[in-house]
N, C-alpha and C positions, 0 to 999 in steps of 0.2 A: 783229346780222348785219353781216358785213364789207362787203357790197356793197349798194348801193341798186338795187332792181329795177324802178324806175318806168319805165325806158326799155325794159324787156323786153316783147315782144309779149304782150298780155293778151287772150285770146279770150273770146267770150260763154260758151262752154262752161266755161272755167275760172272765170269770174265766177259762173255759175249753180251750179257745184259747190261753190264756197266758201260761197255764201249758204246752200245746203242744209245744209252741215256746221254753220254757225253756228246755223241754226234748230233742227237736231237737238239740239245741245248746249244751246241755250236751253231747250228742252223738258225735257231731262234735269236741268238746274240747277233749274228751277222745280219739277219733281217732287220732287227731293231736299229743296228748301226747304219744300214743302207738307207732306211727310211729317214733317219735323223740327218745324215750327212747330205742326202740328195733331195731333201724336202723342197729346197728353193730352186732345184734344177729340173723339175718334172716337165716344165714347158719346153725346154730345149735339151732333154736328157740325152738324145743321140749325139748331139754336137759336144755336150759336156764330157760324155764318156769317151768320145773320140780323142779329146785333148788330154784327159786325165785318167783314161782307162788303165794304163800301166801302173800308175801310182795306187789306184784302188786295188788292182790285182796283187801288188806287193803287200799292201796293207792286209788283204785277205790271207795271204800266205803267212804273214807274221802272226795274225790272230790264231790261225790254225796251229802253228807251232807252239804258241803259248798254251793252247788248249791241250795239246799232246803232252807238253811238259807237266801241266797240272795233273793230267791223268796218271802219268808215270810217278809223280810225286806221291800221290795217294796210294798207288799200287804198291810202292816199295816202303812207304813210311806209315800209312794209316789206312788200312783197307776197310775199316769200319765205315768210312764215308762212302766207299764204293758199293758196300753191301746193300745200301738202301737208296732207292730212287728218290726218296724224300730228301736225303742228305745231299745228293748230287744237285737236286733242284735248289736247295738252300744255297749252295756255293754259287751257282750260276745266277740265281736271283739277286744276290748281293752285287755281283758284277754288272748285271743288267741295270739295276737301279742306280748304281754309281755312274755308269756311262750316261744314262739318260739325264740324271741330275747335273752331271758335269757339262753335258752338251747344252741343256736348256739354260743353265745359269751362265755358262761361258758365252752363249749366243746373245742372250737378252740382258745380262747384267754386266759381267766382266769375267774374264778367264781366271783371274786371281781370287774370285769369290767362290770357286767351285769347292764342294765338300770333299776334299781329297782324302780325309781321314775316316770317312764313313765306313768303308769296307774293313779297314783295320780294326776299328772299334767293334763292329758287329761280329766279325769273324773271331776276334779274341774272346768276346763274351759268350758267343753261341757255340763255338767249336773248340777253341783252345789257343794257347799262345803260339804254338808252332804253326798251326794253320793260319793264324792271324798274320804272322810275319810273312809266310809264303804268299798268301793271297794279296797282301799289301804290295809285294813286289810285282805280282802278276797285274794287279790293277794299275799300278804306276806305269808299267810297260804298255798296257792297253791304251791308256790315255795318251802316252807318248806316241804310239803308233797313229792314233787318230789325229793328233796335233801335227805330226810331221808328214805323214804320207797321204792323209785323206782330207786335208784342208780344214781340220777342226780348230785351227787357231789363226788369228789374223793380226794380232799385235806384233809389231816389229821386234825381232830377236827373242820374243817370249818363249818360243819353243825350246830355246837352249835351257831354260830353267824349269819347264813343265815337269820333266822327269824327276829332278832333284826335289822339287817342291812336293810332288805327290809321294815320293818315297820317304823323305825325311819327316813329313807331317804324320804319315801313318806309323812310322817307327816310334816317334815321340809319343803318339797316342797309346800304342801298345805298352811301352815301358812305364808310362806314368798312369795308365789305367789300372795297373796291377793292384794298387792300393785303394781304388775307388770302391766303396761299399754301399753307396746309395746312388740312385739315378741322378740326383742333383750334383754329385761330385763330378759326373761326366761333363757338366757344363764347365767346371773349372779346368778339366783336361782340355776341353775344346778351346778355351782361352789360352792355355799354356802352349798348345801346338802351333799357335800363331808365331811363336818366336822363330823357328826355322823358316817358316813361310815368308814372314816379313823381312827377315835377314836376306834371304835370297832375292826377294823383290827389290830391296834397297840396293843391293849390289848390281842387279840388272839395270836399274834406272841410273845409277851413278856411272856405270860403264857407258851408257848411252850419252850422258852429259859430257864425260871426258872426251868422247869421240867428236864432240863439237857439233852435234846434230841439232842441238836445241839450246835455248837461253837458260841462264841460271834460275830465273824465277819460274820458268815453265818446268824445268827439271825438278825443282823442289816441290812444286805443286803436284807434279806427276807422281813423285815418290810417295808423298803423304796420301794422295788419293788411292794409289794402288796398294799401299800398306793398309789402308782402311778396308779395302776390298779383301785383303788377306785376313784381317780380323773377322770380317763377315764370314769368310769361308770356314775358319776354324770353329766359330760359334755355330754355323749352319751344319757342320759335321755332327756336333753334339746334339743339336735340335732334331736333325733327321734321325739320329740314333735313338733319342728318347721317344720320338713319335712312332717309329716302326718296330722297336724292340718288343713291345707287348704283343703285337700281331705275330711276330716270328716265334715268340715263346709259346703262343697258343697253337698256331698252325703247324709248327714243326715239333711241338712238345719238347722244347729245349729247357733245360733246367739251369738257370743262371744264378749268380750270387745274389742278384736283386730279387729274383723270385723266391729264392730260399729264405731270404730275410723277411719277405712278406709272409711266407708260410709259417715262419716261427714267431711272428708277432702275436701278442696276446689277443689281438682282434681277429686273427684267422678263425674261420668258421668252426672247425673241429676243436681247436684249442680253446676257443671261447666257451664252447659247450662243455669241454673237459673241466675248465676252471669253475664253471657254475655248478655242474652236477657231480663232479668228483674232485673237490678241491685238494684233498690229500694226495691223490694221484698226480694232479697238476704240480703241486709243490715238489713232490718226489721227482717228477720229470725235469723240472727246472734245475734241480741239483745235479741230476744225472747228466744233463746237458753241459753243465759247467765241468763236470769230470770228464766227459767225452771229449770236449774241446781240448783239455789239457793232455789227454792221452793221444789224440790225433796229432797234436803239435809235436809230441815227444817222438813219434815214429814217422812223421812226414806225411800223414794223411790229411785230407781236406777238412779243416776245422768247421766250415759252414755246413758241410754234409753231415759231419758228426753231430753237430748241434741239432740239426733238423731231425736226424734219425732218433736222437734221444728224446726230443720233445714229443714225437709221435709213437714211440715204441710201446706205450701202455694204453693207447686210446681204446683198445678193445675192452678195457674195464668199464667203459661207458655202458656196456650191455647189462652189467650187474654191479654197479659201483659199491653198493652197500655190503657186498660179500668180500671186500678186500680190506685188509687191516687198516690201511692208512685213511680210509674213509669211514671207519666205524667209531662209534663212541664206546660206552661201557658194555654194550650188549653185542655179543658175537652171534650172528645168524647161523654160523656153522655148528653151534652147539645143538641145534635141532636137526641137523642133517647127518646122514651116514658119511663115513670117510670117503667112500667111493663117489658119492654124489658131490661132495665138497671138492674133491680132486678134479672131477670133471668140469665143475664150474670154474675153478681157478685156471686150469690149463686151457680152457676154451678161449681165454682172453687173447691168446696169440692169434688164433684163427679169426676171431671176431675183429681184431685190429686190422688184419690183412683185408678182410671183406669191407670194413668201414672205409679204409684208405682208398681201396679200389673204387668203391661206389661214389666217392667224392672226387674221383678223377685226379688224385694226387700222384706225385711221381712214384714209379714202380719201386725204386730202391727203398722208399719209406715202408711200403707194404711188405717187401721181402724181409727187411730187418725186424719189423713187428712180428713176423711169423717165426723168425729164426733166433730171436734174442734169448730164448730159454733152451734152445736146442732140443735134446732128448733127456734133459735133467729130470730126476725124480723129484716129486713134491714131498719133501722129507717129513713135514709135520703130519700130513694125513696118512702117509705110509706107516709112520710110527704109531699113530692112533689106531689104525686098522690092525696092526700086529698085536696090540694089546687086547683087541676084541675078538680074536680068532685063534684057534689052536692049529688050524690047517695052514697049507701053503698059500702064499699070496703072489700073484703075478705083478712084479714091480712095474711092468709096462702099463698096467691099469692106473698107476699112480705117477706116471711120467708124462712130460710134455711130448707132443707128437712130432716135433721137429718140423723141418729139417735142421741139422746142425748149422752153425754159422758158415756161410759160403764166402764171406769177404772179411777183411781185417776190420772194417767198420762194424760189421755184425758182431765180431768177437769183442771189440771194444765196448759196445753197448751191453753185451752179455756180462762182462766183468764189472763194468761201472755200475750197472743196475743192481747186481747182487752185492757189490761192495758197499754201496750207499746204504742199503737196507741192513746189511750185517753189522756195519760199524755203528749205525744208529741204534740197533737193537742191543749191541754189546756195551753201549755207552762208553766206547773207547775214545779217550781224549788225548792220551800221550802218543807221540809218534810211534813208539815201539809197539804199543798195543794195536794201533791202527795197522801197522805193517804186518803184525802177526795174523790179524783177521783177513787182510787182503791176500796174503801169501796162501792162507788156507783155502780161500775162494778159488784162486787160480790153480792150485795143485789139485783140488777136488775135480775141477773141470778137465784138467789134463788126464787124471786117472780115468775119467769116464770118456775120454777121447772126444771131447766136444770140439776140439780145434783140428780134428783130422781132415776136415774137408775145406779148410781155408789155408792160405799160404803164409800164415803168421809164424814168426820164428821165436826161438827162446830169447834172443837178444831183445826183440820187440816186446815180448811179454815182461821182461825185466824192466824195460823203460816204462811200460804201462803201469806196472806195480809201483815204481818210484813216483810217477806222476800222481797216481791216486793217493799215495801216502802223503805227499806234500799238500795236495789239494784238500783232502778230507781232514787232515790235521788242522788246517786253517778253518774249515767249515765247522767242525765239532770240537774246537779247542776249549780248554778249561777256562771258565769265566769266574771272576771274583764274585763271591756272594755278598750282595748288598744288604746293609742293615735295614731293618724296618723302623721307620720314623713316622710319628704322627705329628702333623702340623696343626697349629691353631693360632687364631688371632688373639692378641692381648688387648687389654683395655686402652692402652696408649696407641693402638693402631698398628703395631708391629707384628711380625710373625715369629712364632717360637716353635721349636721342634723338640720332641721328646722320644727317646728310644722306647720301643714297644717290646 
């Protein structure tokens, strides 16, 4: 999660509600485990429990302790998960699926074929790196408990390696999944995490061979067979991830890097419509996206979020695309309108964008930034036009955006990048010093009007943003060599000849 919620007010009611959710899911997990582990023992359940009851009781205690530890982790590290029953359900559903998949594959295929990295991959993408690391540890311990105390494993000596295989595979998945930007990249990660799994399997089988319990031929055959199952387990982790991630994204409304990239594709529904009906706005948004990514990188914000916010910040212009300069030809529709009406049309695109994004069930942060990216800035052109047409006093609020002001650093970035792109293009600034002067003026004007008073952006970060914009815009609108005009024609001998025009 992006924000630490420890300072947020935490009531007794919220505490009690989160504890009840955890207890409910603990009961569900134990019920699933009991059915799975005792499935073959229902005919002689009483006799089986008489012999193994103490082991199952100890396993139950271990699971309860792990659930308590999980609750305490989120209570002290990330209360955003505890604030929502849906988030708690997400955490436990990952553990439930992992346990069931591990039991089924271990029982009917091979224990080394289990998708031990599934929880790590899903938690990392859906919740975050820290939760991914923590839940990977919890999942590895749960599998170890089932293997050791509840008869979940039958291969000789394999329980020694079940913990390290589960833990190391998940950790490798988290560390190497960080650079995965498409769903297919995850398949590569699934293959890569086979390394620690197969290494551990090979050591286990070699140790069995050294002990003299089997022949060399049988040992080699067993090594390669079990390493093959390890490869299957790594790939199965990725396949299970790819198969279930879309459902988790929809059901739990999770915004992943994969979904963000799909939303910013030119084939995305709203962007495709923007490209067709307001091509000027679409082109402007793609440049702002490039600027926003550079700014986000400069101050440590998420570049994928910045790009998505930039691509959608002006979609409200779809309501009246022809009333915005970048979509107009030689004729300006505002010449026929009063300044007040023109200002109202222009400023309405922020709220229209918010409504459009909401109606298409897109992520909330896109709607929020579309609403906030102009803050309460005055629409200078029409305010100045109105001043020339009246001798009386004008209320500048009638010619200003309705806000709110940017509430996050990303919203501030989009505000600055949006205005800077338009201003640099309008000023025809190509030299870095000219670009820097325009952007400095944009930022200072917004500071004077207190547009950043409701977000936690600092002066150091604003300086980094300005430098990133100067570097990027100087490259986008750099001076180009003027090419000579040449007219080409074919000669009688079949060659081509050019002449200066």
